[in-house]
Structures are given as C-alpha cells and as structure tokens.
N, C-alpha and C positions, 0 to 999 in steps of 0.2 A: 215887635212883629204884633198887629193888630187881629185878632180874631175877629170868626165873624159878628158875632154877639155885642163884642166890644165897638165895633165901627157901626153897628145900624144904632145903637146907644149914643154913641158921640153925634151921630148924624140927625137925628131927633131931636137932641140936645139944641144944638146952629138951629135948625127950623126951629123951633119953639120960641127962641128970642129972635129969630127974623132978621138971622145972620145968613140969606142964601148966598149974598156974594160971597162971604167969608169962605166958609163950604165950597162955594166953585171952586175960590183961587186954593183952598187947601188941597181937594181932588186931585186940581191940576198939577199942584208942587209935589203930591204925593205919587202920581205915575209919573214924575218928570224921575222923579228921586232914584224909583225902584227901575226905570228905564235905565239910568245910567247904571245904576249896581247890577243890572243882566250885563249890562255889553262889557262893561270891566270885568266881571265875572268869565263870559266866554273867553274875551282874548287874555285872562290868565290861563284857562283852562289851554287856548291854543298856546300859548308860548310855553304851558306846562308839554303838554302831547309834542308839538316840534321840540323840544330838546332831548326828550328823552327816546323818538322815534316811533313815537303808537300814532297807529291813528285808530279815530274814534266813530263806533257805528250805533246808531237807535234803532232798534227793529219794534213795530208793532203789530205783535203776531193776529192780531184781531183784524185791524185794515193791511195786513204787509203792506204798511210802508216802512221804507228803510231812508233814515238819515247818515249819508257820508260826510265826514268832517273833511275840510280841505288838505288835511293831513295825510287821512286816509286814499286821496285821491293822487296826492303828491309823492305817496309811497313807488304806486305804479308809474310815475309821469307824466299823469292826466291832469288837464286844467278841470277845474270847480265845474265847466260847463260840461265838459264831454263825458260826463258820467250821468247818470237819472239816479234818482234818489230813490230804488225800486229793490228787490229786491232778484227781480230778473238780470238787473247788472251784474250783480256776484255772482247766478249762474252763470252768465257767457262768459264771463272772465277764468275761472275756476280750469283746470285744467282737466279734461276729458275723463281720466284716468283717475285722478283725486275727487270728483265729485259724489261719486257714490259713497266712497269712505267719509265724506264730512257729513253728510248727508245722514249716514248711519252714527257718526257721531253725537249730531244735532239729537237726531230722536231719541238716541240712547239717555240724553240729559234732560228732554221734556219731560220721557216717560219716568224719569227719576231713579233710571239702575245705573246710571255715574254721578258723584257730588257737582263736578263740575264740567267745563263744555272748555275742550282744549283741545284743537288737534292744527297739524301742521300741514301744507298742503301748498301747490304750485300754481300761482296767477298767474297772467299774460297783461307782459307792460307794457305801456305804449310805443316803446323802440324795438316790440317785437321778442324781445331774449322772455323767459320761464324766471319768475321769481318765487323762493321759497316763502312761505308766510304762514306766521305761528299766530293764529287767532285762539282768544280767548275770552269768553265771554259769561254771565251769569243772570237768570232771573229775575228782575228786584219787585215785581207787581204780578199778582195772581190776583183772579175773579174771588169771588164768593165760592165757585164752586170747583178752584183750584186749580185752575186752569190757567198755566202763562199768559200773560197781558202783555208786557213789557220787558223785551231784553236787551241789556245792553255790553260792547265787549270793545275789545282795540284789536288792531292788525299791527305786526311786528315783523318787519322787512328782516329775515335770519339766511337771506340766500348767501353771505360771506358764510356763516358757520358751516353750511349745507357743504357748499365746496369745499372746505377744508377736512370736515368728514371724510367727503369722497374722496379729496386726493389721500387723505391718510389711510382709507379702504384699497384705493390704486395699488397704494405704493404695497401693503403689506400682502394684494394679490401677484405683485410684481414678484418680493420678495419670494412669498410662497413658488412661483412658477420656477426663479430660479433654484430655489433650493431641491422640488423637483427635479431640475434637471440635472442639477450637479450630483444628488443621488443616485439617480440611474448614471448618468456617467462613472461614479465612481463606484457602483456595483455592479457593473457593465463591462463584457469586454470584446463583444461583437456590435460591429458600426450598425449592421442592419437594426437591429431590434433597438439601440440606442436611438438612433434616427427615428423610428418609426415613432415611439414615444415623444420624442421632441416635438413632433411634428403637429400627432394628437394635443400635448399640451397647450403650446402654442393656437390652437386651432378653438380650444376651449376657453384660454383666455384673451383672447380679441373677438371671440364669437362672430366669425368670419367663415363666409361659405366650403374654404378648401384653401390649407396651407401645402405648400409643397419644397423639398428640399431638392434640388438637381444637382447631381455632379457632372462636371464637364467631361469627358474623354478624354483618356491618354492616350500616351501610347502601346501600354499593356491591359488598360481598364475600357472597360463601355461603358456608357453615359448610364446614371443609376436616377431613378425618378424615386422618392421616398413622398408621400403624400395623405394628407388626412382629411376629409371631407364631410361634412355635414352629413346627420341620415337624413333629412327632409329632402336636401338638395341633390342626394347623391346619384339619380335618374339621371339628371339633367348632365352631368360631367363625363357619364359612361354613354350618351347618347350624342352630346355634342360637345366638345371641347372648347372652356372658353380662352379667347387668344389673348387678352388682354387682363394683366395683370393689375391688383390695385396697388400693390408695393413690394420690392424688387431691394432684398440685402444683398452683397456680395459676402462671400466665405470665403476670406484668406487664413492661410497658413503661416505668413510673414506676421512678425510680429509689431514689425518697426507701421504696417498698414493701419493699427488700430491705434499706436501711440500717434496717426498722423487722424483720428477720428474717422472711422468709415463712413458714408452719407448712402443714403440709398439711392437706387440708380432710376434713373427718369425711365417708365415703362415704354416710353418711345423708341429708345436704344433694344428692346428686346423685341426677339418675334418668335411665336410658336403655333407651326404647325402640325395638322392635323394629318399625321400619318402614324404608320405601325408602330416604330419603337419611339418615336417624338427627336425631331432633330432643334435643338437649340443654339440660334446665334448671338455671340455677343463680343462687340467690340475688344474688351478685354479680357477675351475666354483663357489667356494663355496666360496673365498673371495669378487667376483663381484659381481654386478649386471646385466652387459653385457657387449657388445662389438659394437662397433664403426669397419665398417668396408666398404672398397671401392675396387671395381672391375674393373681391366683397361686391355683389352685383349691386349694391347702392353704389354707383359712382359718384354721389354728391356727398360721400362720408367724410368728415373731417378728421383728419389723423390726429390726434394729441401728440406734445413732445414728449408725455411719459412713454406711451406706447411705440415712439422709434426709439427711444432711449431704451425702451426693453428688448424690442427688436436686435438692436447694437448688441446689446451683453447675449442674445439668445447666440449673434453669429458667432461672438468669439466663444462662447461655451460648444458649441458645434467647433468648434477648429479645435478644440482643447479636446475635445472626443475623440476626434478626427485622430489627433497626435498621441492620443493615449493607445489608444486603439492600433496604431503604427507602431508603437514604442511595443505594444503586448507582443506586436506578429513578429518585431524583430526578436525581441528579449526568447519568443518558442521558437524561433528558428535558430537562433544560435545555441540553447537549450540543447534542442534537436541535434545540430549539429557536432556540438561537444560529449554527447551523452556517444557517439560510436567509436570516437577514440579515448581511453581509458585515461592516457598520460595527461589531455586535457581536462576534463572532468576531476582529476586530482588536483590540477590546477587550479581548477576553478574554485575547488571547492577551500585551498588554503588563501585563494583572494579569498574570500567570502570570509575567514578564518578571523585573515586580518582587517579587513573593513568591519567585522565586529569588533575587535580588539582596538581599533582607531576611534570606534565608536566609543565603545567604553573609556577612552581615557580622554576622548573628547568631553566627554559627561564629564568626569574629574577636574577637567582642567576649566568646564564651564562653571561648577559647583564652586572649584579654587577661586575663581573670577569673578563671582557673586559675591564669595565670603568678602575677598579684598576691597569692593567695591565698596560693600557696605561697610565696612571698618574703614574707608575711606571717608566715608560720610558721616560717619558715630566720630572720628576723631578730628573732623570740623566740626561738629557741634559739642563736644566734649571738653572740647581748648578752653572755651568760656568759660564752661562749669568748673576747671578747673583752674582758671585763674584767679579767680576769688581767693579760693582757700589758698592758695600759695603766697599771693598780692596779703592777705590777714596775716600770714606767718610771718611773713619779710618784718609787716608794720609792726611786729610786736616782739620781735628781735632783737629792737634797737632799743626800748624803753625796758627790756630783760635784763640786757646788756649793764645798761645804766643803774640798774639798780644792782645787778650783782656786783660792780664796780664799787658803789656805796657801801651796801653791806662787807666787800671786801677792805675799803678803806678803815669805817668803825672796827671791826675788827685789830686791823693794825692799830688804830688809836688806840683802842683798847688795852692792848698786849703792853705799849709804851708807855702810857700814863697809869695804869693801874698802882703799879707797884708804889707811884709817886705821892701824885692826886687825882681828884673826882672831878674837877672843876671843868677842864677843856672836854672829858668824856660827857658831864651835863648836860654841858652848851652844846654838842653836838648831838646829844639825846632828843634835843630840845627843837632844835631844826630839823631833825632828821625822823620821820612818823616808823620806827623798825616794824611796826605791827603792820601798818596798813602795806608797808613793802614788800612784808613775806606771804598775805594774804592775797595780794594783788600778783605776785610774782607767780605764785601758786596757779592763780585761778589763769593769768597767760598759758603756764605749761602747759596746762590742761584742755586749753581752747589749741592751743600746738596740736597736740596727742590730737584732739577731734579731726581737728581738721587735715592732719597725717592718714589718720585711718580713714578719712574717707575718700583721700587721693588713693591711699590701697586699694580700697574698695574697688573703685574703678577701674583704677589701672591691670585689678588680676582681674575683674569682670573683661577686661576688652582684651587681653592675654590668654585667656580661656578661651575667647569666642575665633579671636584668630589665629592659634596657633595649631601645624601640622599634627593630627594626631596617627598613630600606627594603626594599619589596615587590619586589627583588632576590637572586639567590642568589652569595655570592661565594665565593671557593676557601679553603678552611680546613683547618688540621690535627684529623682526629677524633681524636687521642690528645691534642693541649692540649685540645678540649670534654671528654673522659674524664677528667684531671686536674683539670679546672676542678670539673667535677660533684662530684668524690670531695674538693676543697677543702671545696666545700660543706655534704657530708655528713660531715664529720671527725669534729666534735659526737656524730654517732651511730654510726660506724665506732670508736671511740675504746672503751677501758675502760672500765666503766659497774659503780656498787657491784654490781650484781644479775646481773653477765655479765663475759665476759672479752670481750678487742679482737677484734674480725673483721676475721679478715686476708684482705687483697686480693692477689690474688695475679693482675700483670699480664703474659702472652705477648700482646706487644706483635709483630706483623709492621711490613713495610717499607712504607709507604702512601704514596700521592700526595697530594696537596693535590686536594679535593675540593668541588665545586661545589653549595653547603648553605646552607639558612638556619643559621646558627649559632645563635641565641638558643634558637631552636623544636627545634633538634637535640639540645641541651644536657638541656632539657628531658624529653626523650625519656628520655634518661640517668638526668637524677633519680629520675626516673617507676619508672623499671626497677630502680633501685639502691633506691628508697623502698619496692618491693616486697618486693623479695631481704631487707631486714632486716628488715619484721618479718616475714616468713616465719622467719627464722633466731630474732627475738625470743622465735616462739612456740615453736618447738623447743624453745630451750634453757629456757625453763620445766616442757617435759617430761621432758628428759634434763640435770641439773649438769654433765654430766661430758663433754655436746657441745661440738664443738670449731667455733663458725661460718665458713665461709670464702664469699668471693665471685672465680671468675674472670673474667677478662675479657682476649678471646683476640679478636686481628685479623685479617688477612688477605685478600690479593688473589685473585680466583678467576675462572677464565675464564667466558666467559657463559653456555656449554651445561653448566655446572653449579651452576647457579641453585637454591635454596634449594625454589622453587614453580614448575611448569609443566612444560614439557615441552623434553625439552634436543634443541637444535639439532646437526643433522650438521656444519655448516660451522662452522668459525672463523668470531668476529665482531673487529670492533672493540672494542665494548663489552668491558669489565670489569667484575667486580662487588667492590665494598666489601665485607666482610661483616664485623658487627661481634656478639660471642658474649659473653653476659651471663649468668653461670648461678653458684649457691646450692647448697649440702648442704641446704636445707631439709627441710620436711616433704611439699613438692610441694603441687601439685590434684589433686582426683576427677576422674575422666573426665568425670560428666555436667557439672560447673562448669566445667571447661575451656574448655568452648564457647561460653560465655556470658561468657569473660572481659572479649572487646572491643567487649561490649556497653556503651552509655551508660546511665550509671546503676546498675549492675552492680557490687555488690562481696561479698565472703564476710565482711569486719568488721563490727562492731556499729556499731549507730548513732550517728552523732554525730563516729566515729572516721575515717569513709572517706565521699565523696560516689559512686563508682563513677566519675569523670572524666578518672582520669590513663591507663590503658589506650587508651580509645577517643580521648581527644585523640591519645596518640604512634601509633595505626595513622592516625589522618588527615593527621599530619605527614608520617609516613614513607609512605604512600602514595597521598595525594593533591596535597601537596605535593611530595615529591621523589620521585616517581613511585616508588616503590621497595615494599620487601616487609616484612613483622614477623609472625614464627610464635614459635609458643611449645612447647616442647617438655619435659614435666613425667610423670616418675613418683613417683605417691605413695608416699611414704618412704623416697626419695631425693632429690629435688630437683626444680627448675624452670632453663630456658636459654628465654633470648631469642635470637633471632636477626634479626637488623636487616642488609637487602641494600639498598643505593645502589647505581646505576650511576654508570660513569665510562669513558669514552668516552677511550681511546688515540689522541692525537693521531699519525698517521703521516707520511713524507716525504710521498707524494701530499697529503693532506691541507695539510699545509703549504705546497707549492707550489701549490696549488689557492687557497689563501687570499692569496697572494701576490701584488700588482699592481708590474709594473713600468713 
C-alpha cells in the first residue's frame, strides 16, 4: 500500500527522468488493479452476507444518505431497484407500532446511553406480510467534536424464531387456560358458576367481544345462556343483540362424539333472534347438550388451528363439568334418600367399609405386583451376572479333579514303592510338580469359594427383596438394606461397553436398629437407585466425558430438625433417621417435579416405565412407616431424595416404667 508521501516522491522521480509515458502506464495499471481488488472484495462480501442470511446497510448520518445492499432488499422480497437508498425507505417499511421503539433505541445508542445498537422490529415485505428483523449496527467514524458520522449495520430475518416463540407462548397460554378450567371444575360443584368462569376465561384467552354457552331446552329444563362480554362493548350487546356468531362449537355428553373429533358448526346453520328469553334453533339440537359460541366484530378474523383445537378442548371440559355436576347431584339425591331409612344408611356404611377394604387389598396387590415385576426384570439381568461365576466354577472343577487324581495316584505309588525302591517314586516326582499342584489347587479352591460367595450374596439379596414378610415391623439395619439393594443392582452400576462405572460414595453415620418393613424399605431403595441410574445414563448419552456418581448419606437428627413440618421448641424423645440418595444427573424440570409421586406418572418412553415406583415408595414411607420422603432437584446439576424415618430413643424412665417386679 502506498502512502501519500511515497506516491508523490515516486511520481517526481519518474518526471525527472522524462518517463511521463511510463508514469501514465503505471497509474493506469494501478487503478485497474485497485478496481479489480474492490470488485473481488465486494463480491466476497456479498457471498458471505448471502451465506449468513445478513443484509448490509451503510448510513451517512451527516448527509442522511444510506446504502442498502441487494441482500438487505432480498430479505424483504424486493428487487434492488424497488427500494431507494434513503433513510425514508426504511421508515416507510417499518411497522408503525415498532418505529417509535426503534428510534428510541437508536437515540440511546447515538447519545452513548447503551454500548451497542440492537433492536427487533417488523418490516413490510413485498408479499404483504410482516417480517421480524433483528437490526444490529455500530458507529465506526466520528468527527472531531465527537459527533457520529458513519454507521454500518446488518439486518437478519428472525421471523421463524419469532413464530416459534409465539407458538410456544400460545401453547403455554392454552395450557394455562385448560388448567384454570380444570381447577374450576374440580373445585366446584354448581354448574352455573363453573360455566360463568369458563366463559370469562375463554373470552379473555381469545380476546373476543363476547362468549356465550347455550343450553338447549329439554323436557324438564329451560334454556340457559351464560355469557361473558368485553367491558368496552357491553353496551352494544345490551342494547342490540348480535345475531351472527363468529365461531360455534357443539357440546355433547356422548364420548363417541369427541372420539370422532367434533368440528365447528357453520354459523349459517344457526340463528338467534332478539326475543325476551331468546330462541336458539339448531338442526342437531336433539343430539347435543348445547353450544359454545364466540362473537367477534372483526368478521375478517382468521382463526388459527390452535384456537380451534383449544375451543374443542374447552367443549370437552364443559362436557366433563356437566357430567361431574350431574354426578354430584345424583350422589346428593341418593345420599338424601338413604338418610331417611336407617337400614339403607347402615348398608351404605358397610359398602363403604367393604370398598375401603378392597382398596387396601388392591394397594397390597399392586405393591406385590410391582415387586414381582421388578424381580422379573432383575432375574433377567442377573442371569448374565451369575453365568460367569458358575461357568468359572465348572471350568475349574475339571483341573482340580485331575490334580486330586494325580495326588492320590502319587500317594498310592509312594505307599507301594517306598519299602522296596525309590527309583520309580523319584521318576514320578520329576514328571509331576507336586509343589505347583498344591499351590494351584489351593488357588482354584479359593477362586471357587469366592465365586460361590458372590452367587450366595446375589441370591440372598434377591431372596430378601422378593420374600413376603409378616404384617409387623422388625428391627433392621438400614445400612444392610442399602448394601443389599446395591448388590442387586450391581449389574447396572458396573462399567458397560457404552459408559463408565457408576461410582457409589457412601457416607454412613452411626445408625441404630430401626423398626421397619425390611423388604418394602429395600424396594424403596431399589426404586430410587433405578431412577438415579436412569438419569445418569441419559446424561452420559449427552456428555461422554461425564463421570456418573451416586451419594448415599445417613444420619440421626433430633425430631425438631425434621425435613418437613414445623420445628418444635422442646426436645423430644423421638429421633429421625435420615437417608439421602443423590446423583449428579440432569435433574428434574420444576413443572415435572411436582408430579413425580403421582400414580402412573413417568417421564420415560412408553414401555420403559409404568410410573409406579415413586408412587409406591411414597406409600411405603408415608403410610406404612409414618415417615416422610422429599425430592430436591436442580435442573442440570442433579437430584436428591431424602427419606425420614421415626426412631424413638428408650430413656431410663421408659425402661423403669416398662419393667414389672
């Protein structure tokens, strides 16, 4: 690159030698080379901008002239000549609602209140749609007084990302609407207030002028209409009834109707006339309970598919609410009639007691079924674990037998030949290494013993888990139960071809023997360990360098330091046994954590789990042991389950009181 001084000096040197022609030729070659370099740079820049989806703009703040490159215009669907390179073109295309915000951000940047100019807004495309643009720029040239002179930036089309965000927000709003409706249904028993709440929620969700729930008149019931009207349009519907509904959904109490996917009814099939009580005529009136209707004065409103699906779900929830209220009404009538007759009341009480007994039996069977299901899975996995030790024992027995036969034969030869001659015995001893045989024979026996012990431990652990115990609590060592559960799951903890070994870190405190149901408590440990291993394996699939770990901590605390509940100001004789099982897996999302103890709830794929483990574990700890179980989880860091069991410490006074002389 030539500086100004070097170029002048070179020119004067050429003139001094009289080479004017050479100077002209060199200047022409230099200009041509510079032009080609600029063209190549511009082409490379355009290629890079097209590849990255960015459009370039260059704004002179002094002359207010601005350059939009072709990619900037193509993002909006315009040809190069269709947009003038002036700032007014930008102002004309920006959405009127977004333009003040864009100018405010630009002023904040130029005044130095923010470090960079970044803003999102909508621009009008040639197709007539509004595209979301992410605009980013910086000033790179300032005058001597510190005022901005030249500013350069890029445009990026983020319409797809914005649509995804809006779809996600709409889905959340829909879930919030349905959850609000369900909460209202489950907490209410009167149909009228429930329908009024649903109408208000739908009107607020869709932002329509009016929402109406009609009930067709039956043999005994008159027509009922529940509506929700926007406050700003209330006077319109009070003085003049709108006769054309924008969207109508039927409400059916037949389940097969919803299985066939109920669709909106064309508004041309319906007619509402302004009479005192209102008359609604519908061709399918005899088959329906009523209609869900929404009114919107903007007749050109385009209803999204998500909105139609939401209204269909709302009609289903309304049907559920109706059936629930009908069921509650029937139950109330039945109870009222049974209260009159004492015998029927006693029969109802007996039936209730029988039902509760059936429920207890069902829970017991469900628990046993879960135990047997887990046992079946464990047996399949443990078969491979037991096979290798058994195979080793079988392979070791053959050489051990041969060694024993050789030793016996040697002893027989020794007994026969020792009184007469030592030649044959010496020859046999040379061929037969007695010391090696004795040493190796002992090693084989020890290996067989170790393998047998391993099989015995696994079999004992399986037996402890699967056995039916008496309906009474026994004193047991919690640490033994934890070790038993770990032995059963050893095949899942050890190193696998696709993952490293899961490290188990034990931090056991000094625990007394605890009154408990041993096998059921072991089942709780296995359920929690299985969930922890599943979480660790999922995280290993995402990060190959991840080191999976499980921590087991036990301790004894005073009762006023309970995991859950109010603290007592006075020390009690009750102590708490706390078992904490934690992992460094992915953790549980907050909206899922509140459901983990629900029956049949699972986050794993269908077929891999039935959602019974944690529900049954909570039943075992809370109902059978009068304890507590809590889950603490932070997404991305791990999960901890804390189990609290009661343990009463026998004092000297208790011993004296329980002793009889």
